[in-house]
Backbone as a chain_set.jsonl record, in Angstrom:
{"seq": "MNKKRFFSSAEWEILQYVATHHPVTARAVADHFGATHDWARTTVLTLIERLRTKGYLTRDESAPVYLYSPSAAKGDAMQGLVRDFVETALGGSVSPFFAYLGKEARLTAEERQALKQILRDIEAQEGSGDA", "coords": {"N": [[-12.759, 5.912, 13.382], [-10.597, 4.518, 10.936], [-11.161, 5.123, 7.523], [-10.108, 3.674, 5.464], [-9.773, 0.447, 4.003], [-8.792, -2.992, 3.884], [-7.65, -4.209, 0.76], [-8.161, -5.611, -2.582], [-6.056, -7.795, -4.62], [-6.027, -6.834, -7.2], [-6.589, -4.105, -6.838], [-4.301, -3.479, -5.423], [-2.313, -3.868, -7.41], [-2.99, -1.841, -9.204], [-2.605, 0.424, -7.584], [0.179, 0.241, -7.172], [1.071, 0.607, -9.802], [0.16, 3.221, -10.366], [1.599, 4.588, -8.399], [4.158, 4.308, -9.365], [4.077, 5.546, -11.859], [2.985, 8.098, -11.645], [2.189, 11.653, -12.115], [-0.728, 10.232, -13.554], [-2.999, 9.431, -16.167], [-6.345, 8.105, -16.081], [-6.93, 6.763, -18.395], [-4.393, 5.954, -19.325], [-3.708, 4.148, -17.316], [-5.778, 2.278, -17.619], [-5.255, 1.454, -20.252], [-2.762, 0.221, -19.912], [-3.371, -1.95, -18.13], [-5.286, -3.208, -19.623], [-3.763, -4.156, -21.736], [-1.826, -5.74, -20.417], [-3.199, -7.396, -18.627], [-5.609, -7.94, -19.698], [-7.865, -6.626, -18.759], [-11.042, -5.08, -18.592], [-11.775, -1.717, -19.539], [-13.717, -0.394, -17.963], [-13.592, -1.874, -15.615], [-11.029, -1.229, -14.637], [-11.35, 1.526, -14.259], [-13.297, 1.511, -12.251], [-11.829, 0.314, -10.18], [-9.822, 2.247, -9.797], [-11.389, 4.382, -8.902], [-12.389, 3.266, -6.538], [-10.013, 3.062, -5.044], [-9.441, 5.773, -4.817], [-11.655, 6.66, -3.336], [-11.194, 5.271, -0.965], [-9.037, 6.643, -0.118], [-6.438, 6.241, -0.989], [-5.586, 7.163, -3.456], [-5.213, 10.302, -5.14], [-6.929, 12.809, -7.055], [-6.228, 15.033, -9.54], [-7.957, 17.648, -10.695], [-7.519, 19.869, -12.189], [-6.359, 19.879, -14.684], [-7.054, 19.319, -18.237], [-7.74, 16.623, -18.367], [-8.334, 14.179, -15.827], [-5.789, 13.615, -13.465], [-4.096, 11.127, -11.758], [-2.591, 10.333, -8.62], [-0.62, 8.828, -6.01], [-1.865, 9.162, -2.672], [-0.045, 9.51, -0.689], [3.513, 9.553, -0.046], [5.446, 6.871, -1.442], [6.719, 5.197, 0.511], [5.38, 6.016, 2.849], [2.802, 5.333, 2.103], [3.029, 2.559, 1.892], [3.568, 1.91, 4.566], [1.16, 2.692, 5.692], [-0.547, 0.879, 4.406], [0.334, -1.538, 5.475], [-0.274, -1.085, 8.164], [-3.093, -0.89, 7.975], [-3.627, -3.501, 7.098], [-2.713, -5.034, 9.282], [-4.441, -4.096, 11.286], [-6.987, -4.711, 10.17], [-6.979, -7.369, 8.968], [-5.498, -8.873, 10.791], [-6.491, -8.28, 13.238], [-5.226, -6.324, 14.747], [-3.007, -7.447, 15.943], [0.432, -8.151, 15.739], [1.649, -10.551, 16.003], [0.902, -12.905, 14.382], [2.042, -12.106, 11.987], [4.784, -11.947, 12.599], [5.173, -14.622, 13.199], [4.827, -15.725, 10.69], [7.052, -14.544, 9.391], [9.109, -15.81, 10.773], [8.767, -18.522, 10.17], [8.016, -19.01, 7.458], [8.77, -17.001, 5.621], [11.31, -16.01, 3.356], [13.91, -14.385, 4.15], [16.278, -11.91, 3.25], [19.73, -11.274, 4.099], [20.019, -8.528, 4.474], [17.367, -7.757, 4.989], [16.898, -9.15, 7.374], [18.726, -7.823, 9.032], [17.604, -5.262, 8.986], [15.169, -5.756, 10.305], [16.154, -6.472, 12.83], [17.248, -4.023, 13.568], [14.948, -2.457, 13.716], [13.666, -3.678, 15.9], [15.575, -3.1, 17.887], [15.314, -0.312, 17.922], [12.655, -0.076, 18.814], [12.884, -1.2, 21.37], [14.638, 0.666, 22.494], [13.024, 2.959, 22.448], [10.984, 2.166, 24.216], [12.472, 1.864, 26.508], [13.299, 4.516, 26.935], [10.908, 5.666, 27.464], [10.254, 4.765, 29.959], [11.732, 6.179, 31.754]], "CA": [[-12.168, 4.746, 12.746], [-10.001, 4.762, 9.639], [-12.06, 4.79, 6.424], [-9.432, 2.757, 4.555], [-10.011, -0.963, 4.251], [-7.958, -3.921, 3.143], [-8.152, -4.244, -0.605], [-7.871, -6.772, -3.426], [-4.777, -7.815, -5.33], [-6.188, -5.959, -8.359], [-6.41, -2.733, -6.352], [-2.878, -3.353, -5.084], [-1.565, -3.707, -8.657], [-3.275, -0.501, -9.734], [-1.924, 1.382, -6.717], [1.608, 0.168, -7.479], [1.277, 1.207, -11.122], [-0.002, 4.675, -10.242], [2.721, 5.089, -7.6], [5.36, 4.294, -10.199], [3.916, 6.346, -13.076], [2.195, 9.313, -11.397], [0.734, 11.661, -12.287], [-1.111, 9.405, -14.691], [-4.433, 9.48, -16.486], [-7.071, 6.839, -15.966], [-6.796, 6.106, -19.698], [-3.086, 5.278, -19.368], [-3.794, 2.993, -16.412], [-6.665, 1.305, -18.266], [-4.544, 0.903, -21.412], [-1.729, -0.689, -19.403], [-3.954, -3.183, -17.591], [-5.951, -3.881, -20.725], [-2.732, -4.857, -22.506], [-1.067, -6.716, -19.631], [-4.065, -8.301, -17.869], [-6.864, -8.09, -20.43], [-8.957, -6.103, -17.948], [-11.91, -4.108, -19.262], [-11.565, -0.316, -19.125], [-14.635, -0.066, -16.869], [-13.069, -2.523, -14.401], [-9.904, -0.424, -14.154], [-11.892, 2.799, -13.761], [-13.945, 1.21, -10.972], [-10.772, 0.086, -9.187], [-9.209, 3.549, -9.523], [-12.328, 5.154, -8.077], [-12.384, 2.641, -5.21], [-8.781, 3.473, -4.355], [-9.577, 7.198, -4.502], [-12.629, 6.747, -2.255], [-10.543, 4.768, 0.244], [-8.012, 7.597, 0.283], [-5.102, 5.853, -1.448], [-5.248, 7.956, -4.635], [-5.791, 11.636, -5.284], [-7.256, 13.146, -8.439], [-6.037, 16.44, -9.88], [-8.999, 17.991, -11.658], [-7.214, 21.161, -12.799], [-5.956, 19.666, -16.072], [-8.195, 18.921, -19.079], [-8.1, 15.254, -17.981], [-7.967, 13.9, -14.447], [-4.496, 12.986, -13.242], [-4.112, 10.398, -10.489], [-1.331, 10.149, -7.912], [-0.846, 8.26, -4.67], [-2.157, 10.208, -1.698], [1.113, 9.646, 0.195], [4.753, 9.05, -0.614], [5.379, 5.408, -1.531], [7.062, 4.615, 1.809], [4.283, 6.3, 3.77], [1.658, 4.538, 1.666], [3.288, 1.168, 2.272], [3.395, 1.814, 6.016], [-0.275, 2.754, 5.923], [-1.14, -0.373, 3.954], [0.661, -2.565, 6.466], [-1.08, -0.766, 9.349], [-4.473, -1.285, 7.684], [-3.661, -4.956, 7.052], [-2.59, -5.546, 10.657], [-5.679, -3.779, 12.005], [-8.158, -5.343, 9.579], [-6.855, -8.814, 8.766], [-4.883, -9.545, 11.938], [-7.122, -7.829, 14.466], [-4.333, -5.448, 15.501], [-1.882, -8.192, 16.507], [1.511, -8.434, 14.795], [2.18, -11.889, 16.272], [0.826, -13.797, 13.216], [2.992, -11.629, 10.982], [6.119, -12.383, 13.013], [5.206, -16.072, 13.052], [5.067, -15.94, 9.266], [8.446, -14.203, 9.095], [9.986, -16.803, 11.375], [8.595, -19.879, 9.658], [7.795, -19.182, 6.021], [9.387, -15.982, 4.774], [12.725, -16.153, 3.028], [14.453, -13.045, 4.322], [17.682, -11.699, 2.904], [20.54, -10.797, 5.219], [19.671, -7.111, 4.656], [16.05, -7.681, 5.621], [17.059, -9.58, 8.773], [19.395, -6.718, 9.736], [16.62, -4.179, 9.125], [14.249, -6.159, 11.372], [16.875, -6.365, 14.102], [17.362, -2.598, 13.897], [13.616, -2.009, 14.125], [13.463, -4.16, 17.269], [16.435, -2.301, 18.779], [14.694, 1.012, 18.034], [11.47, -0.219, 19.664], [13.362, -1.394, 22.744], [15.184, 1.943, 22.959], [11.878, 3.832, 22.72], [10.324, 1.707, 25.431], [13.391, 2.168, 27.608], [13.297, 5.959, 27.203], [9.583, 6.015, 27.98], [10.164, 4.376, 31.359], [12.531, 7.077, 32.593]], "C": [[-11.684, 5.107, 11.348], [-10.944, 4.298, 8.533], [-11.424, 3.793, 5.457], [-9.706, 1.329, 4.974], [-9.017, -1.774, 3.437], [-8.522, -4.043, 1.735], [-7.605, -5.419, -1.395], [-6.5, -6.681, -4.075], [-4.854, -6.931, -6.574], [-6.004, -4.498, -7.958], [-4.945, -2.485, -6.026], [-2.047, -3.117, -6.347], [-1.765, -2.318, -9.245], [-2.552, 0.556, -8.906], [-0.428, 1.404, -7.004], [1.918, 0.825, -8.816], [1.189, 2.733, -11.033], [1.161, 5.276, -9.457], [3.997, 5.194, -8.427], [5.269, 5.274, -11.372], [3.223, 7.693, -12.867], [2.929, 10.573, -11.806], [0.376, 10.948, -13.589], [-2.617, 9.515, -14.914], [-5.049, 8.1, -16.291], [-6.961, 6.058, -17.274], [-5.477, 5.337, -19.782], [-3.088, 4.031, -18.488], [-4.634, 1.898, -17.061], [-5.977, 0.665, -19.473], [-3.493, -0.117, -20.965], [-2.334, -2.019, -18.958], [-4.795, -3.925, -18.631], [-4.952, -4.722, -21.524], [-2.056, -5.965, -21.704], [-1.93, -7.749, -18.926], [-5.386, -8.602, -18.572], [-8.071, -7.664, -19.595], [-9.743, -5.082, -18.761], [-11.642, -2.713, -18.683], [-12.458, 0.037, -17.928], [-14.182, -0.69, -15.554], [-11.96, -1.68, -13.794], [-10.411, 0.895, -13.581], [-12.581, 2.61, -12.412], [-12.901, 1.03, -9.872], [-10.071, 1.386, -8.81], [-10.109, 4.36, -8.598], [-12.414, 4.587, -6.665], [-11.17, 3.085, -4.401], [-8.841, 4.947, -3.969], [-10.542, 7.386, -3.33], [-12.031, 6.298, -0.925], [-9.414, 5.673, 0.713], [-6.604, 7.261, -0.164], [-4.641, 6.639, -2.668], [-5.881, 9.33, -4.531], [-6.018, 11.894, -6.767], [-7.103, 14.633, -8.62], [-7.012, 16.772, -10.999], [-8.716, 19.296, -12.377], [-6.792, 21.046, -14.26], [-7.189, 19.298, -16.902], [-8.661, 17.483, -18.818], [-7.651, 15.049, -16.538], [-6.618, 13.184, -14.4], [-4.494, 12.381, -11.848], [-2.705, 10.227, -9.952], [-1.631, 9.454, -6.597], [-1.067, 9.402, -3.679], [-1.006, 10.432, -0.732], [2.347, 9.162, -0.552], [4.73, 7.528, -0.533], [5.694, 4.744, -0.186], [5.957, 4.809, 2.831], [3.048, 5.475, 3.411], [1.833, 3.084, 2.076], [3.081, 0.975, 3.77], [1.91, 1.854, 6.372], [-0.982, 1.47, 5.52], [-0.884, -1.483, 4.96], [-0.159, -2.346, 7.727], [-2.524, -1.214, 9.144], [-4.615, -2.804, 7.663], [-3.616, -5.539, 8.456], [-3.889, -5.301, 11.418], [-6.866, -4.586, 11.492], [-8.05, -6.862, 9.543], [-6.333, -9.546, 9.992], [-5.438, -9.075, 13.276], [-6.213, -6.993, 15.352], [-3.109, -6.139, 16.083], [-0.827, -8.456, 15.435], [2.088, -9.833, 14.988], [2.056, -12.837, 15.073], [1.813, -13.404, 12.116], [4.408, -12.079, 11.33], [6.248, -13.904, 12.932], [5.469, -16.441, 11.59], [6.526, -15.666, 8.91], [9.399, -15.273, 9.604], [9.92, -18.165, 10.724], [8.582, -19.991, 8.136], [8.527, -18.189, 5.13], [10.856, -16.309, 4.532], [13.323, -14.754, 3.021], [15.917, -13.005, 3.893], [18.422, -11.244, 4.157], [20.222, -9.332, 5.516], [18.341, -6.954, 5.379], [16.121, -8.114, 7.081], [17.716, -8.475, 9.591], [18.42, -5.56, 9.979], [15.63, -4.501, 10.233], [14.901, -6.059, 12.738], [16.988, -4.907, 14.535], [16.018, -2.04, 14.353], [13.345, -2.435, 15.561], [14.324, -3.391, 18.268], [15.838, -0.915, 18.996], [13.469, 0.976, 18.943], [11.886, -0.356, 21.115], [13.929, -0.097, 23.303], [14.064, 2.933, 23.278], [11.192, 3.457, 24.015], [11.174, 2.009, 26.646], [13.378, 3.645, 27.957], [11.967, 6.414, 27.758], [9.415, 5.694, 29.454], [10.859, 5.35, 32.295], [11.727, 8.193, 33.182]], "O": [[-12.306, 5.918, 10.661], [-11.472, 3.189, 8.602], [-12.139, 3.131, 4.704], [-9.854, 1.037, 6.161], [-8.474, -1.304, 2.437], [-9.737, -3.986, 1.542], [-6.707, -6.128, -0.942], [-5.867, -5.626, -4.078], [-3.85, -6.337, -6.966], [-5.336, -3.739, -8.661], [-4.409, -1.415, -6.314], [-1.169, -2.254, -6.352], [-0.818, -1.696, -9.727], [-1.953, 1.478, -9.459], [0.17, 2.478, -7.072], [2.922, 1.525, -8.945], [2.043, 3.444, -11.562], [1.657, 6.349, -9.803], [4.818, 6.082, -8.199], [6.295, 5.777, -11.83], [2.904, 8.366, -13.847], [4.159, 10.583, -11.846], [1.087, 11.05, -14.589], [-3.395, 9.671, -13.973], [-4.366, 7.076, -16.332], [-6.905, 4.828, -17.26], [-5.447, 4.2, -20.255], [-2.542, 2.993, -18.862], [-4.25, 0.729, -17.054], [-6.105, -0.54, -19.69], [-3.354, -1.183, -21.566], [-1.868, -3.085, -19.36], [-4.991, -5.136, -18.524], [-5.251, -5.844, -21.933], [-1.745, -7.022, -22.254], [-1.468, -8.856, -18.65], [-6.181, -9.415, -18.101], [-9.151, -8.246, -19.696], [-9.166, -4.312, -19.529], [-11.327, -2.56, -17.503], [-12.006, 0.691, -16.988], [-14.369, -0.097, -14.491], [-11.943, -1.441, -12.587], [-9.946, 1.331, -12.528], [-12.459, 3.458, -11.529], [-13.069, 1.534, -8.762], [-9.76, 1.608, -7.64], [-9.64, 4.953, -7.627], [-12.503, 5.343, -5.698], [-11.285, 3.439, -3.228], [-8.347, 5.329, -2.908], [-10.276, 8.184, -2.432], [-12.327, 6.877, 0.12], [-8.89, 5.498, 1.813], [-5.657, 7.934, 0.244], [-3.439, 6.773, -2.899], [-6.936, 9.506, -3.922], [-5.384, 11.279, -7.624], [-7.766, 15.418, -7.942], [-6.909, 16.246, -12.107], [-9.575, 19.792, -13.106], [-6.864, 22.029, -14.999], [-8.247, 19.001, -16.346], [-9.832, 17.161, -19.022], [-6.695, 15.679, -16.086], [-6.348, 12.277, -15.186], [-4.85, 13.045, -10.874], [-1.755, 10.008, -10.702], [-2.765, 9.485, -6.119], [-0.507, 10.487, -3.843], [-0.984, 11.439, -0.024], [2.246, 8.456, -1.555], [4.075, 6.959, 0.34], [4.993, 3.814, 0.213], [5.63, 3.895, 3.587], [2.339, 4.982, 4.289], [0.891, 2.45, 2.553], [2.484, -0.015, 4.193], [1.461, 1.125, 7.257], [-1.904, 1.02, 6.202], [-1.777, -2.274, 5.263], [-0.683, -3.3, 8.301], [-3.116, -1.841, 10.023], [-5.609, -3.34, 8.153], [-4.392, -6.437, 8.784], [-4.383, -6.189, 12.113], [-7.664, -5.089, 12.283], [-8.935, -7.562, 10.036], [-6.678, -10.706, 10.217], [-4.911, -9.433, 14.33], [-6.398, -6.95, 16.568], [-2.252, -5.473, 16.665], [-1.151, -8.931, 14.346], [2.939, -10.256, 14.205], [3.027, -13.526, 14.762], [2.347, -14.258, 11.409], [5.149, -12.538, 10.46], [7.325, -14.416, 12.628], [6.238, -17.356, 11.298], [7.161, -16.459, 8.214], [10.383, -15.602, 8.941], [10.91, -18.896, 10.721], [9.086, -20.97, 7.585], [8.868, -18.516, 3.994], [11.545, -16.824, 5.413], [13.254, -14.035, 2.024], [16.683, -13.937, 4.139], [17.802, -10.873, 5.154], [20.162, -8.936, 6.68], [18.206, -6.119, 6.273], [15.473, -7.51, 7.936], [17.306, -8.216, 10.723], [18.418, -4.956, 11.051], [15.281, -3.623, 11.022], [14.272, -5.613, 13.698], [16.844, -4.589, 15.715], [15.965, -1.233, 15.282], [12.848, -1.639, 16.358], [13.869, -3.066, 19.365], [15.848, -0.398, 20.113], [13.262, 1.884, 19.747], [11.315, 0.29, 21.993], [13.717, 0.208, 24.476], [14.144, 3.663, 24.266], [10.857, 4.324, 24.822], [10.651, 2.37, 27.7], [13.439, 4.004, 29.133], [11.894, 7.431, 28.447], [8.556, 6.262, 30.129], [10.602, 5.347, 33.499], [12.267, 9.026, 33.91]]}, "num_chains": 1, "name": "protein.A"}
């Protein structure tokens, strides 16, 4: 079973910050969130360590200070996060997610086209698997 688990909005914000600013020191992350969210340094350090333990961040220990980076490219990380969310929060079913998209999400024309292309790709894969 995958060791990663769904995580809090605070962890999500930290992951996004590190993904945008990597490699980055824990001090820089703590300074940013202290200034923008008034979070205590120890809180930020705990969240960074949680993300590292879950496998979302890596720590380079070769420099005089630890440098943190996402463990995967941003696109790959996002895909992994969605997979973990579907497995953990939705019990593996994408139906609630599609229901949300159909009823509540405000999708742009580009996003609707991207979804249509994804469905066409899935149908093509399934069709080629039957041959």
